[in-house]
C-alpha positions in Angstrom: 123.7 12.8 -119.0 126.6 15.0 -119.6 128.6 11.9 -120.9 125.9 11.2 -123.5 125.8 14.8 -124.5 129.6 14.9 -125.0 129.5 11.7 -127.0 126.8 13.1 -129.3 128.7 16.3 -129.6 131.9 14.4 -130.5 130.0 12.3 -133.1 128.5 15.5 -134.6 131.9 17.2 -134.9 133.4 14.0 -136.4 130.6 13.8 -139.0 130.9 17.5 -139.9 134.7 17.4 -140.1 135.2 14.1 -142.0 131.7 13.1 -143.3 130.8 16.1 -145.5 133.0 16.3 -148.6 134.3 19.8 -149.3 135.2 21.4 -152.6 138.7 20.7 -153.8 140.5 23.3 -155.8 143.5 22.5 -157.9 145.6 24.5 -160.3 145.3 23.8 -164.0 148.1 22.2 -165.8 150.4 24.7 -167.5 150.5 24.3 -171.3 152.9 26.6 -173.0 151.7 28.4 -176.2 153.3 27.5 -179.4 155.6 30.2 -180.9 155.0 30.6 -184.6 157.2 32.4 -187.1 155.8 34.1 -190.1 156.8 32.4 -193.4 156.2 33.4 -196.9 153.7 30.9 -198.2 151.7 31.0 -201.4 149.5 34.0 -201.0 150.9 35.7 -197.9 152.9 38.9 -197.5 154.9 38.9 -194.2 154.1 42.5 -193.3 153.2 44.1 -190.0 150.9 47.2 -190.2 149.9 49.1 -187.1 149.1 52.6 -185.9 151.7 55.0 -184.8 151.3 55.8 -181.0 149.5 59.1 -181.6 147.4 57.6 -184.5 148.6 60.3 -186.8 150.0 57.7 -189.2 150.7 54.0 -189.7 153.9 52.0 -189.4 154.8 49.4 -192.0 157.5 46.8 -191.6 158.3 43.3 -193.0 159.2 40.3 -190.9 161.4 38.9 -193.5 161.9 39.4 -197.2 162.8 35.7 -198.0 161.1 34.6 -201.2 160.2 38.2 -202.3 161.9 40.2 -205.0 160.1 43.5 -204.3 157.1 44.9 -202.6 155.3 48.1 -203.4 152.8 50.0 -201.3 150.0 52.5 -202.1 148.7 54.4 -199.1 145.6 56.5 -199.9 143.0 58.5 -198.0 140.7 61.5 -198.4 140.7 64.7 -196.3 137.8 67.1 -196.7 137.0 65.4 -200.1 140.6 65.8 -201.5 142.5 62.6 -202.3 145.9 62.3 -200.5 148.5 59.5 -200.3 151.9 58.1 -200.7 153.5 55.2 -202.5 156.8 53.4 -202.9 158.7 50.3 -203.7 160.8 48.2 -201.3 163.6 45.9 -202.6 166.2 43.8 -200.9 168.8 46.6 -201.7 167.0 49.3 -199.7 166.7 47.7 -196.2 163.4 45.8 -196.5 163.0 45.0 -192.8 163.3 48.7 -191.7 160.1 50.3 -190.4 158.3 52.8 -192.8 156.2 55.6 -191.3 153.3 56.7 -193.4 151.7 59.8 -192.1 148.2 61.2 -192.4 149.7 64.5 -193.4 152.8 66.1 -195.0 156.3 67.0 -193.6 158.7 69.6 -195.0 161.9 70.9 -193.3 161.1 69.0 -190.1 157.7 70.6 -189.8 154.7 68.3 -190.1 151.1 69.3 -190.9 148.5 66.6 -190.1 145.3 66.2 -192.0 141.9 65.9 -190.3 138.4 64.7 -191.4 139.9 61.6 -193.0 137.9 59.1 -194.9 138.5 56.0 -197.1 142.0 55.3 -195.8 143.5 52.2 -197.4 146.9 50.5 -197.8 147.5 48.1 -200.6 150.7 46.0 -200.6 151.7 44.2 -203.8 154.7 41.8 -203.7 156.5 40.1 -206.5 158.0 36.7 -205.5 161.3 35.3 -206.7 159.3 32.7 -208.7 157.4 35.4 -210.6 154.1 35.4 -208.8 152.4 38.6 -207.7 150.6 38.7 -204.4 148.3 41.6 -203.2 147.0 42.4 -199.8 144.6 45.3 -199.0 144.1 46.9 -195.6 141.2 49.2 -194.8 142.4 51.6 -192.1 140.2 53.2 -189.5 140.7 56.9 -189.0 140.4 58.7 -185.7 140.6 62.4 -186.5 
């Protein structure tokens, strides 16, 4: 009897071990992401616009200035119902790839006063290409004060 019991137990263990398929886990194949570079195409301005770390202003920079003659910007917002803003023009002669800092406030003699209760913040970029076309891009900016 004990021999029959050990054979049945051995068959049971063999069926459980080899007979029931278990889930197989495999790693997915690694597919590298494509790296894209910004190019000036018809209708695009290669600009990067992002918040400053403390969200008291925005940072504006250009990836490249190839194909552009000049770019002008108009940064406007309202604080307590009063319109505020800044503007300027960037050309190849005045370091076009440098980062520009546009504050929600004013600075004088190294002392900055920031504005609060901001509404309707907007940045408009207008670029003139070397072939004579004019391209515009508008950014609506969220305000956090």
